[in-house]
C-alpha positions in Angstrom: -18.3 -9.3 -9.7 -17.2 -6.1 -8.0 -20.7 -5.3 -6.9 -21.1 -8.8 -5.4 -17.9 -8.4 -3.4 -19.0 -5.0 -2.2 -22.5 -6.3 -1.1 -21.1 -9.4 0.6 -19.0 -7.1 2.8 -15.5 -7.3 1.4 -13.2 -4.3 2.3 -12.5 -1.9 -0.5 -9.1 -3.3 -1.2 -10.6 -6.7 -1.8 -12.9 -5.2 -4.5 -10.0 -4.5 -6.8 -9.6 -5.7 -10.4 -7.2 -8.4 -9.3 -9.7 -9.7 -6.8 -12.5 -9.7 -9.3 -10.4 -11.7 -11.8 -9.7 -14.2 -9.1 -13.4 -14.8 -8.5 -14.2 -14.9 -12.2 -11.4 -17.5 -12.8 -12.3 -19.6 -9.8 -16.0 -19.7 -10.9 -15.0 -20.4 -14.5 -16.9 -17.5 -15.9 -15.7 -16.3 -19.3 -16.8 -12.9 -20.8 -19.8 -14.3 -22.6 -20.9 -17.0 -20.2 -24.1 -17.3 -18.3 -23.3 -16.9 -14.6 -25.9 -19.6 -13.7 -23.4 -22.0 -15.1 -20.6 -21.0 -12.7 -18.7 -23.8 -11.1 -16.4 -24.2 -8.0 -13.7 -26.6 -9.1 -10.3 -26.6 -7.4 -7.8 -24.0 -8.7 -4.1 -23.3 -8.1 -3.0 -19.7 -8.2 -1.1 -20.6 -11.4 -4.4 -21.7 -12.9 -6.0 -18.4 -11.9 -3.2 -16.4 -13.6 -3.4 -18.6 -16.8 -7.2 -18.3 -17.0 -7.1 -14.5 -16.5 -4.6 -14.1 -19.3 -6.4 -16.4 -21.7 -10.0 -15.4 -21.2 -9.6 -11.7 -20.2 -6.3 -10.8 -21.8 -5.1 -9.5 -18.4 -1.5 -10.5 -17.9 -0.1 -11.2 -14.4 3.5 -12.5 -14.0 4.0 -15.9 -12.4 6.1 -14.3 -9.7 3.1 -12.3 -8.6 1.6 -15.3 -6.8 2.4 -13.9 -3.4 0.5 -10.7 -4.4 -2.6 -12.9 -5.2 -2.3 -14.6 -1.8 -2.0 -11.3 0.2 -4.5 -9.2 -1.7 -7.2 -11.7 -2.5 -6.9 -15.4 -1.4 -6.1 -14.7 2.2 -9.1 -12.4 2.7 -11.5 -14.5 0.6 -10.8 -17.4 2.9 -11.3 -15.3 6.0 -14.7 -14.3 4.6 -15.7 -17.9 3.8 -15.9 -17.1 0.1 -13.3 -19.8 -0.7 -11.7 -22.8 1.0 -8.4 -24.8 0.6 -8.0 -28.5 0.1 -6.0 -29.0 3.3 -2.7 -29.9 1.7 0.6 -28.5 2.9 1.0 -24.9 1.7 4.2 -25.8 -0.1 2.6 -28.8 -1.9 2.1 -28.5 -5.7 -1.3 -29.9 -5.1 -2.4 -27.1 -2.7 -5.6 -25.7 -4.2 -8.5 -23.5 -3.5 -12.2 -23.4 -4.5 -15.2 -21.2 -4.0 -17.4 -22.5 -1.1 -20.6 -24.2 -2.0 -22.5 -21.4 -0.2 -20.8 -18.6 -2.1 -21.1 -20.2 -5.5 -24.8 -19.9 -5.1 -24.4 -16.1 -4.7 -22.3 -16.0 -7.9 -24.7 -18.1 -9.8 -27.6 -15.7 -9.0 -25.4 -12.7 -9.7 -25.8 -11.6 -6.1 -29.6 -11.5 -5.9 -31.1 -10.4 -2.6 -32.2 -14.0 -1.5 -28.8 -15.6 -2.1 -27.0 -12.7 -0.3 -29.3 -12.8 2.6 -28.8 -16.6 3.0 -25.0 -16.2 2.9 -24.9 -13.2 5.3 -27.2 -15.0 7.7 -24.5 -17.5 8.2 -21.3 -15.4 7.8 -20.2 -12.0 9.2 -19.1 -9.4 6.7 -15.3 -9.3 6.5 -15.3 -5.5 6.7 -17.1 -5.9 10.1 -14.7 -8.6 11.3 -11.7 -6.5 10.4 -13.2 -3.4 12.0 -13.9 -5.4 15.2 -10.3 -6.7 15.4 -9.0 -3.2 14.9 -11.1 -1.9 17.8 -9.9 -4.8 20.0 -6.3 -4.0 19.4 -6.7 -0.3 20.3 -5.4 1.0 23.6 -8.1 2.1 26.1 -7.5 5.3 28.1 -9.6 7.5 30.3 -9.1 11.2 29.6 -11.0 13.8 31.6 -13.3 11.1 32.9 -14.2 10.0 29.3 -13.2 6.7 27.7 -11.1 6.9 24.5 -9.3 4.4 22.2 -5.7 5.1 21.0 -4.3 3.4 18.0 -1.9 0.5 18.7 1.8 1.3 19.0 4.6 2.3 21.4 4.0 6.0 21.0 0.4 5.7 22.1 1.3 3.3 24.9 3.6 6.0 26.3 0.9 8.7 25.9 -1.5 6.5 27.9 1.1 6.2 30.6 1.6 10.0 30.6 -2.1 10.4 31.3 -2.6 7.5 33.7 0.8 7.5 35.6 2.6 10.9 35.1 -0.4 13.2 35.5 -1.6 11.8 38.9 1.9 12.0 40.3 3.2 15.3 39.0 0.2 17.2 37.6 -2.6 16.2 40.1 -6.1 17.4 39.3 -4.9 18.7 36.0 -7.2 18.8 32.9 -6.0 17.3 29.6 -6.4 20.0 26.9 -4.8 18.1 24.1 -3.8 14.5 23.1 -2.8 13.5 19.6 -3.1 10.0 18.1 -0.9 8.4 15.5 -4.0 8.0 13.2 -6.6 10.4 14.6 -4.3 13.5 14.9 -6.4 15.6 17.4 -8.1 12.9 19.6 -8.7 15.4 22.4 -8.4 19.2 21.7 -10.1 21.7 24.0 -9.8 24.7 21.7 -11.9 26.9 23.9 -9.6 26.7 26.9 -6.5 26.7 24.8 -7.5 30.0 23.1 -8.6 31.5 26.5 -5.2 30.8 27.8 -3.6 32.6 24.8 -2.7 29.9 22.4 -2.3 30.8 18.7 -3.3 27.7 16.9 -2.9 27.4 13.1 -3.2 24.4 10.7 0.6 24.3 10.4 1.3 24.1 14.1 2.4 20.8 15.6 1.0 20.6 19.1 3.0 18.8 21.8 1.8 15.2 22.2 0.1 15.9 25.5 -0.9 19.2 27.0 -2.1 19.3 30.7 -3.4 22.3 32.5 -3.4 22.9 36.3 -6.0 25.6 37.0 -5.0 25.6 40.7 -1.3 26.3 40.0 -1.8 28.1 36.7 0.7 25.8 35.0 0.7 24.3 31.6 2.6 21.0 31.0 3.8 20.5 27.5 4.8 16.9 27.1 6.4 15.1 24.2 6.1 11.3 24.1 9.4 10.1 22.6 9.9 6.6 21.3 12.0 7.4 18.2 11.9 11.2 17.4 10.8 14.6 18.8 12.3 15.4 22.2 12.2 18.8 23.9 15.3 20.1 22.2 16.1 23.9 21.8 14.4 24.0 18.4 11.2 22.5 19.8 11.1 24.9 22.7 11.3 27.8 20.3 8.4 26.4 18.3 6.2 25.9 21.3 7.1 29.3 22.7 6.1 30.9 19.4 2.8 29.1 19.5 2.2 30.2 23.1 3.7 33.7 23.0 0.5 35.2 24.4 0.1 32.6 27.2 0.8 34.4 30.5 0.8 31.4 32.9 3.7 29.1 33.7 5.0 26.7 31.1 6.7 23.4 31.9 8.4 21.5 29.1 8.7 17.7 29.6 10.1 14.8 27.5 8.6 11.4 28.4 10.3 8.1 27.5 9.2 4.5 28.0 12.6 3.4 29.4 16.0 4.6 30.5 17.6 3.1 27.4 15.6 5.4 25.1 16.3 8.4 27.3 20.1 7.8 26.9 19.8 8.0 23.1 18.4 11.5 23.4 20.0 12.8 26.5 22.6 15.0 24.7 19.9 16.8 22.6 17.5 17.8 25.4 17.2 21.4 26.2 18.1 22.9 29.5 15.3 24.1 31.7 13.2 21.1 30.8 12.1 18.0 32.6 12.4 14.3 31.9 9.9 11.5 32.9 10.7 7.8 32.3 7.7 5.5 32.5 9.6 2.5 33.8 10.5 4.7 36.8 7.2 6.5 37.3 7.9 8.0 40.7 11.0 10.0 39.7 11.9 12.8 37.3 15.1 14.2 35.9 15.4 18.0 36.2 17.5 19.7 33.6 17.2 23.1 35.2 19.9 23.0 37.9 18.6 25.4 40.6 15.0 24.2 41.0 12.6 21.3 40.7 9.6 21.0 38.5 8.0 24.3 37.7 7.8 27.0 35.1 10.8 29.3 34.3 9.8 32.9 34.7 
């Protein structure tokens, strides 16, 4: 059964033992049965749990029904492997069965013809989920190239740093580094970073965004803060250690989505740093007293 689920395009998590037992139960296949005799009668989750215990000696507690729904039933229905009877979800008569199309795949033990017929009419769930994941990503143009950031407030802020902060306060700069909450080093121009004197090791945590103005010979180190990680004194020491051989100007900036978040971190920000707030994109807060944005040298 696992091989059938794999070939029909179910994600890896939906090829688990639990998922296989669900399909075996719903097709009424016992250990010594011929698969050609598989059926697609209506089943409750309680019936699936009972069948699995009796026929395969695999015990699942009655209170694990929600696990069955989340790990198997929901995804099988999305992939058109099963259907429900249309009753209210809290009804004791709410049941599921394998679709007439997919039972033919099971009866043939997933031979090429039955799989081809099924997949000609239904997209693979692994492709559907991948497509949805791409749709929900955040598009951003970095150094004239198009990228996709993972969904989330942190990456929303990183996009605003690149699209709103950079044109205003770092015009004509090059983005040397951008992290991503999933793909850690989305953009990383190691050649320029090393030419500038960076010492990069596997244990270093780069600032969220690094911009470089070749014209001004300035580096902008920017932390995108939604919940943690402002430019506090400890962070300044870490970045200075990483860039101890860098001879050009260094600017340390903490970016926030809104003023409310800024206020949470205002008492921990280091002096001689800058603050940019996305909801007020034309302004900056300078924590250096005697001068506006620029490196301290």
